[in-house]
C-alpha positions in Angstrom: 19.0 -70.7 49.0 20.5 -72.3 46.0 19.1 -69.7 44.4 20.2 -66.9 46.4 23.2 -68.4 45.9 23.4 -69.3 41.4 21.8 -65.4 41.4 25.1 -63.6 43.0 26.9 -66.2 41.3 25.4 -64.9 38.6 26.1 -61.3 39.3 29.1 -61.8 39.6 29.8 -63.0 36.0 28.5 -60.8 34.9 30.0 -58.1 37.4 33.2 -60.0 35.4 32.3 -58.8 32.5 31.8 -55.4 33.1 35.2 -54.5 34.4 33.8 -54.6 37.5 36.2 -55.6 40.2 35.2 -55.0 43.9 30.7 -56.1 42.6 32.6 -59.2 40.8 34.5 -60.0 44.4 31.8 -59.6 46.8 28.7 -61.0 44.7 31.3 -63.5 44.6 31.6 -64.3 48.0 28.5 -64.1 49.3 26.9 -67.0 46.7 30.0 -68.8 48.0 28.9 -68.4 51.6 25.2 -68.8 50.8 26.4 -72.0 48.8 28.4 -73.6 51.6 25.5 -72.3 54.8 23.0 -74.7 51.3 25.0 -77.8 51.9 25.3 -77.2 55.3 21.9 -77.3 55.8 20.9 -79.9 53.3 23.1 -82.8 55.1 21.7 -81.7 59.0 18.5 -81.8 56.6 19.4 -86.0 54.8 20.7 -86.4 59.0 18.2 -85.8 61.5 15.7 -86.5 58.1 15.9 -90.1 57.6 14.9 -90.3 61.8 12.3 -91.8 62.1 10.0 -91.6 64.9 8.9 -93.9 67.1 
């Protein structure tokens, strides 16, 4: 999922450089959402991954 966030971020940067404002904004928004979802899943996996099954 982090790979998708980075991909959309790169697309946003390229679109911004080329002057496509709407596409850059949309790609940046998608990248932000995917990054937040990645962080939430990462923290949840850290919390529940360390629990020992008894």
